[in-house]
Residue, then its C-alpha position, 0 to 999 in steps of 0.5 A: x542555496x539548498x540542494x533541491x533548489x540548486x538542482x531545480x535551477x540546474x535542471x531549469x538551465x538545461x531545459x532552456x538550453x534544450x529548447x533553444x537548441x532544437x528551435x532553429x535548423x543550422x545551415x550546412x555552413x553553420x554545421x561545418x563551422x562546429x569544429x569536431x572534438x575528439x574526446x577522451x574517456x580517461x580525462x580526469x575531470x573536476x566536476x562539482x554540483x553539476x558544474x565543471x571547474x576549468x584552469x584558465x591562464x590568461x597570459x600576456x597581451x590581449x589574453x585577459x580581455x579575451x577571458x573576459x569576453x569569454x566569460x560574458x559569452x559563457x554566462x549568457x548561454x548559462x554554461x555550467x563552468x567555473x574558472x580557476x585563474x592562474x596569472x601566469x605571464x612571461x615574467x622572468x621570475x615567474x617560476x612559482x606561477x608556472x608550477x601553480x599552473x601545472x598544478x591547476x591543469x592537473x587538478x582540473x583536467x581541462x584548461x583554457x589558455x592564451x599564448x604567452x610572449x616569446x622573449x629572446x634573451x641574449x644572456x645564457x641564463x635567461x635563454x635556458x629558462x625562457x618562458x615560451x620553452x617552459x610553457x611548451x614543456x607544460x604542454x608536453x607534460x599533460x598532452x601529446x597532441x595538437x589539433x587544428x581545424x581549418x575550414x573556409x567560410x562564406x564571409x570575406x576574401x583572404x589576402x591570399x585570394x587577392x594576390x592571386x586573383x583567385x576567388x576559388x582558392x578558399x572554397x572548400x577548404x576543410x582540413x584537420x591538422x594533427x601534430x605530435x606535441x611532445x617530441x621532434x625538434x621541440x624536445x629541448x634537448x640543445x646545448x652549446x658545443x663550443x662556447x668561448x669566447x662567445x657562443x659558436x656551435x650549438x647542438x640541438x637533438x631531434x627525438x623521435x620515438x616509435x611510441x609517440x609516432x604510433x600514438x599520434x598516428x592512431x589518434x589521427x586515424x581514430x579522429x578520421x574514422x569517427x568524423x567520416x573523413x576519407x583521407x590522412x596525409x602524413x607530412x614528413x622530410x624522410x628523404x633527408x632525415x632518413x632515421x628520425x622522420x623515416x621512423x615516423x613515416x614507417x610507423x604511420x604507413x604500417x598502421x594505415x595498411x594494417x589497421x585502417x585500410x578503409x581510409x585513404x592514406x598518403x605521404x608528402x614531404x613537408x616543402x611540397x605539402x606547403x606549396x600544395x597548401x597554397x595552390x590546392x588545399x582542397x585536396x587535404x582532409x586529415x594531416x598528420x605530422x611531427x611536432x615542428x612541421x605541424x607548427x608551421x603547416x597549422x599557421x599556413x592553414x590558419x592564414x588560408x582561411x582568414x588568418x590567426x584570429x579565426x582558428x582554434x587549437x586543442x592539445x589533447x592528452x590521456x588525462x588532460x586537455x588545454x585549449x587555445x587558439x590555432x596560432x600561438x600570438x599574443x597580439x601585444x600591439x593590440x592589447x587594451x585597444x579593443x581591436x583584437x579579433x575574439x573569434x579564435x579564443x571564443x571557438x576554443x572555449x566552444x571546443x572545450x565545452x564539447x570536450x566536457x560533453x556540453x554540446x548544446x551550450x557549444x552549439x548555441x554559442x558557435x551558431x551565434x558567432x557564425x551568424x554574427x560573422x556571416x550574417x551580420x557581417x560584423x568583422x574586426x580590422x584583421x578580416x576587413x572590418x571595423x568593428x570592435x572586439x566588444x561589438x562582436x562579442x555583444x552580437x554573439x550575446x545578443x544572438x545567445x539571449x534571443x534564442x534562449x528567449x524565443x525558444x522558451x517562449x514558444x514552448 
């Protein structure tokens, strides 16, 4: 294809998307469904001929089929995206694939990944080379924050609502969880202090630095400021871990007071924060926390709004960004059965498009997904429905194609 023809094709595709984007006025709930994404100006994006290259790590379990669903949707919306797939799995001998994955992420600047199996090995050699730990270290090498956006949706009751007989518990939830992604208990510095004749004592080092605490705190406040958020809550355990969490809390408090006085700031001990989340989640706006607490709190938040199949997550760094689901679950028992909820992974792809600056493509997919879930009520089993994964995806594609066709026809 000549350069002129290629240029005309890209411009035509862009015009179609623009026409579709302005045609249908989104509802307020639909707008809330569009996750906010804080872009970085330093990301090293791979862009050739108007198209973006993205590293893709399908992983284990339902990962490969989720990638297939996303590819179909991106094709339908005519997104200028090309995938570089790296077949990284939990196999014990996949060290070369791990190095390839790191290279691919760095080469493309942006990656889309599915989680990997957590394998617990009794053998010491396998424990030290656990793929789960390796994947965590991959992310810590290229990113330093993990962001989860949890919002309530007018489409179904959650298990928690039924158990508490409270229809209002889901109403008005709109929180963003921002966690540090490189240190804390996830630093990986642990060893067996007493191991004869069998492992008896293990020492694990929690690392907290001022540099990383300042970095994640400023990121949280910048996020709040950009998107009009009113409050930042720092979650900690400084009452017990006076030095480690104490440093994190002091840094967050100082930055809040001295650099962002216009944004409300408060702090909450992690056990109280967990209780408050399930009793009055509406009080939270932006939640800021170290690595381990963020892992736990984000899973609670996902459960509050319907479960792991609905929420996406973002790993953001200075130079690279990796997009995935909000909770790291492979869905191994659902693999190959066409039963897994693809919503979270579709939303991860939407977040990726926003990060790449493809806002119109992202909005069309997000709105089509919203209409599928809310207007047509096509739900998979995890959220009380009986639809297949492929049926949900097909509905999203039909909404996308209809919007593109109708808006182009009207103009």
